[in-house]
Structures are given as C-alpha cells and as structure tokens.
N, C-alpha and C positions, 0 to 999 in steps of 0.2 A: 555274384558267383563267378562270372566270366573273368573278371580282373584277377581274382584269386587263382583261377586255373592258369591264366597267362603267366602270372608271377611264378607259379610252381614249375612251369615249362622252362623258364629262364634259369631257375635254380638247378635243374637237372642237366641241362645241355651244356656242353663245353662252349666257351665264348670266344672261339677263334673265328676271326673274320678275315677274308682275303680281299685284296685289291682286285677289282674285276678286270683291270687292264694288264697288270704285270704279275699277278699271283702272289705278291708279298703278303705275309700274314702277320696278325697281331692278336695276342690273347687279351680280351677285354673283360672288365667286370660285368656283372649282370646288368647293372644300370647303363653302362656304356653300350653293351650289346643291344639293349632295347632301343636306345637312342639311335644307334647306327642303323638298325633295321628300319626304324621309323623314317630316317632320312630318305631311304630308297622307296619306301611306301609313299611318302609325300611327293617324291619326284614322279612316280607313276601316276598318282592322282592328278597332279598338276599338269602333266603332259596330256592326259585324257581330257581334263577340263578345259585346257587351252584350245583344244580343237573346236570347242563350242564357243568359247568366249574371246578367243584371239590370243596370240602369243604373249605370255607374261601376265595375263589377267587373273590367273588362278590364285586364290587365297593360300593354297598349299605351298607356293614358293616361299612365302614369308616364314611359315613354320619350318621349312627345310633350311632356310638361312639361319634361323634362330638356333636350330640344332647344330648346324655347322659351326656357328660361333661358340656354342657351348663346348664342342670338341676342341676348338682352338685354345680355349681358355683352360680346360680341365685335363686334357690329354693331348698335348701338341704333337707328341711322337706318333700316336695312333692317327691323328688327323693327317699328318704329313704322309704316312704310309698308305692309309686307306682312302682318304677323301680329297687330297690335294691334287 
C-alpha cells in the first residue's frame, strides 16, 4: 500500500527540481523526479553510514552512482543542470 501512496504523490506534485548550488531548474517526469530524490536520499544515508564504517564504505554510494549514470544516459540535460 505504501508504494501505491508514494506513486500517487509523485503523480500529483509538479516535478520541478532545482540545482542546490545555483538555483537552475528543470521540469522532470515522475520517474526522473523519483530517481533524482533518491540520489539525495542515498547521499544522506551514505554520509551517515560512512561515519560508522569509514569514508566511502557505505553501500549507498553505489546506488547513488547507478542513479547518476541512469540520468547521464536518459536525460543528459537534466543531469548537467541538476547533478553535475
């Protein structure tokens, strides 16, 4: 049920995301918005986990890299504006 609720939230919300450093924005699809948000969630989890395991040891870094690679392949413009 939770996954269904999460999917509905993404259908209702606008999918504009902003670069956290320069404020540039891009309108994303629902799928892209979910992946974009997941990148920053993984970054947070990895940073927290690295404090216990040591720098770079968290498994969440790999998921983040995989999502970044997905963006480079499927929406290079959004990647360049939001994530590069």
